[in-house]
N, C-alpha and C positions, 0 to 999 in steps of 0.2 A: 544511199541515194546517189545516182549519177548527177554530174554537174548540169547536164542539159535538162534534168527534171526540175531544177530550181527555176529555170526560165518558164517551164510549163506552169508551175505554181503561181508565178507572178502574172502570167497571162490569164489564168483562171481568176485570180483576185481582181484584175482589171475588169473582166466581163461581169463578175458577180457584183462588184461595187457600182459599176456604171449602168448595169441592167440593159446593156446595149453593146452589140458587137461593133457597131459603127463608132460609138464614142470610145470604146475600149481600144479599138485599132488606132484611133487618133492619139490616144494617151500613150500607147506603146510604140507608136511610130512604125506600124506594120500594116498588113492588109487584113480585111475581114475574113477572106478565105483562109489565110494562114492561121488566124486565131481559131477559126472554126475547126480546122484540121487538128490544131493543138489540143483543143478541148475534147474532140472525139478520141484522140490518141490517149489522153489521160483517162477518160471514162473506160476505154477498152482495157487499159493497163490495170486500173483499180477494180474493174468489174462492177461498177455502180454508176448510175446516172447522176451527174453533178448539177446540171442545169436543165430547166424546162424551157422549151423554145416555142413561141407562137409567132405569127406574122407581125404582131405588135409588141411583144414583150419577151424579155429574157429574165428568168428569176432562178435563184438557187433552189434545188430540192432540199429535203431535210438533210441528206448526206452532204450536199454542197454547203449548207449553212454551218454544219459542224466543222467542215474543213476550213471554211472562211474564218470561223471563230478561233480556230487553232492557228491559222497562218497570220492573222492580223497582228497579234501581240508579238509574235516571233520576228516578223519582218520589221515592225515598228522599232523593236529593241535593237535589231541590227543596224537600221538606219540611224537611230539616235547615237549608238556607239561609234559608228563611222564618222558622223558629224562631229562628235566630241573629239575624236582623234584628229580630225582635219583641223579643228579649231586650236589645237595645241600650238602655242607660240604665235598665234595670229591675233590681231586686234579684234575686239568684240564686233561682230557683224551678223547680219541675217535678219529674217523676219520672225517676230514673235506673235502668234495668234492667240487672242484671249476672247472668252465669252463672259459677259457680265450683265447684270441688270443695270438699269439706267443710273440709279442714285450713286452706287459706288464707282461706276465708270466715270461719272462727271466729277464727283467730289473727292475721290481717292486716287483712281488710276491715272486720269488725265494730268493732274499736276506733276506726279512723279514721272510719267512717261514723257512729258514735255521737257523736263529737265534732262532726262536721260538721252533723248534724241538730239538735244542741243549739244550735249557733251560728246556723243558718239554718233557722228553723221552716217555711219554704215549700219546702224541698227534701225530697223523698221518695225513699227508696232501696228497691228491690225486688231481692232476691238469690234466684236459683234455684240450689239446691245440687244438683249433678248430676255424676257421674263421667264422663259422655260428653263427646266432643269436639264440642260444640254449634256449629252454624253460626250465628254471631251475626247475620249479615246476613239470612238466610232467616227466622230466628225472632225477628227484630226486637229484639235486645238492643243496648244502647248499647255494651257492652264485655264481655269475658270475662277470666277469670284462668286462666293456663296456665303450665307450665314454659317457660322461655325458649327451650329448644332445640326446642320443638314449636310455636312461633308461626309462622304462615304469613308468607312474605316480603312479601306485599302489605299487611300490617298494621303499624300503628304500635305498637311495644312499649315499655312503660314499666316499668322494674325496680321492683318493690315489696317485694322481700325479699332476704336474703343468699343466697350460694351454698349449695347443699345437697350432701350426700354420701349415697350408698347405704350402709347399715349392715347387716352380718350379725350377728345377735344371738341369744343364747340365755340361759337361766337358769343360775345357778351350779350348781344340782342337775343340770342336763343335762350340763354340761361335766365335772362330777365323775364322772358315770357313763360318758359317751361320749368324753371327751377333746376336744381342740380341733383344728380343721382348720388346717393351716399354709399351704395353698394352695387355690385353688378346685377343683383336681382331687381333693382329699381329700373334697369334699362328697358324692361317691358312697358314702362309708362312713358318712354321717350321715343322721339323720332330718330332712328339710327340709319345710317347709310351703309350699304353693303358693298364689299369689294368682291368682284367676280375674279376667281383665281385663274391665272393664265394656263395652268397645266391641265387639270381635269375639268375645268369649267364650273366647279362648284363654288359656293359662297364661303368666304372666310368666317369661321366661328371665332368670335372674340375670345381671347385667351387671358385668363387672370390667375393670380396665385397669391395666397396670403397664409402665413403660418404653415408653409409647406403643403397647403391644400390647393390643388389646381381646380379651376372652374372654367368651363367653356360655355359661352352664351350665344345662342342663335338669335340675332336681333332682327327686328322688322322695321321697314321704312319704305318711303315712296321711291327713293332713288338708289339705283345699283349701277356700278360702273367698274370696268376692268383697268381704268387708268387712275393711278394714285394722285398725280397733280390735279386732275379734275375733281376728285373727291375732296382734296384739301381746299380748292377754290370754292366748292359747294358749301363746305363748312364755314368758310369765311363769310359767305353770303347768307348764312343763317338757315340753310336747308335742313340741318340736323347735326347729329354727333358722328364723328369718325373715330376709328381705332386703327392707328398706324404706328410704325416705328418712329421714334423721336427725331431721326435724321431727315424725315420728310417735310418738316415744318419750317426750316430755316429760322428767320427772325420774327415769325408771326406772333410768338408769345411775347417776345420783348417789345414788339410794336403794339401790343394790346389788341390785336385783331382776333386772336384765339385765346382760350383759357383751358387749362387742364382740369380734369376731375378724376377721381378714383386712383390717385397716385399711389396710395398705400397698397393697391391691388396689382401693381405693375412692377415686378422686380426686374433687375437687369438680366440680360442673357447675352451669350457670345455674339460679338459683332462680325464684321465681314472678314473672310479668310480667302487667300489665294490658295488654290489646291491643284495638284498635278499628280500623275501616277507615281507610285512609290518606286517603280522600277526604272523610271526615267533617268537617263544620264544628262545632267544639267549642263547646257552650253554656257560659255562665258557671257554671252549677251543675256541669256535668261537669268543667270545668277546675278548679274547687275540689276536686273529688274526686280528680282526678289528682294535684294537689299534695299533698293529704292522704295519699295512698297512696305517693307517690314515695319510694323507699328512698334513704337517705343514709348513707354509710359513717361 
């Protein structure tokens, strides 16, 4: 490959990712006409169309998507390695981009990040709070926060929190009125509130396990919500039972506002982990964050 072809590949990546010659030209610091000429030259050289163009949209063809999937990890790896070499002998600095759901972002990441930024003023941390299972490679995050059992096998996972348990909870007033379920099968006789999942939009099936026997229960109730704090508040107000990880309840059990049931059906499971691509070269700043977040029993 000639050296000038590397520039052509970078130009193609910019247009394919931005889906716009205008935005790609601004990103590359060049003109739209120059980019258009570069893409046409690539397509003629390769003998295949890489982009479809309309008056309103630019999108990769199937061949373009395959090329983009090949180029992204290669150039990401080069960029990461160059950054790591540049950081040798330098004080920790730079921006670390994380994606996380709200609870670990507030309860785990922020305390550690605050201490780290106070000690190292040249380290910047950006956290995107999102309930989705974000593709950290495609969306160019340095790392994500996810429950350990949901981390992909090709990622490095670092434990940053204790084990969790699912908890079925209700208010004292609710149990006084409706009684207590003694097994998950009894939930059909109770008012249960559903969590609408942020990814596919389905309802969370309550998960139980006892004596190595898993059991999922589809519950029924009048109230459904995709916001966990709102479900917790509804449970405190006696609207019904909820099933959520135990870290979502704060001191509500100690304060007597909520009570647990079915505890023997709720075994522990891996808690929150920081995860990042296994091929990533870790910068000094990112390594400091890993150590600041690492959970120690």
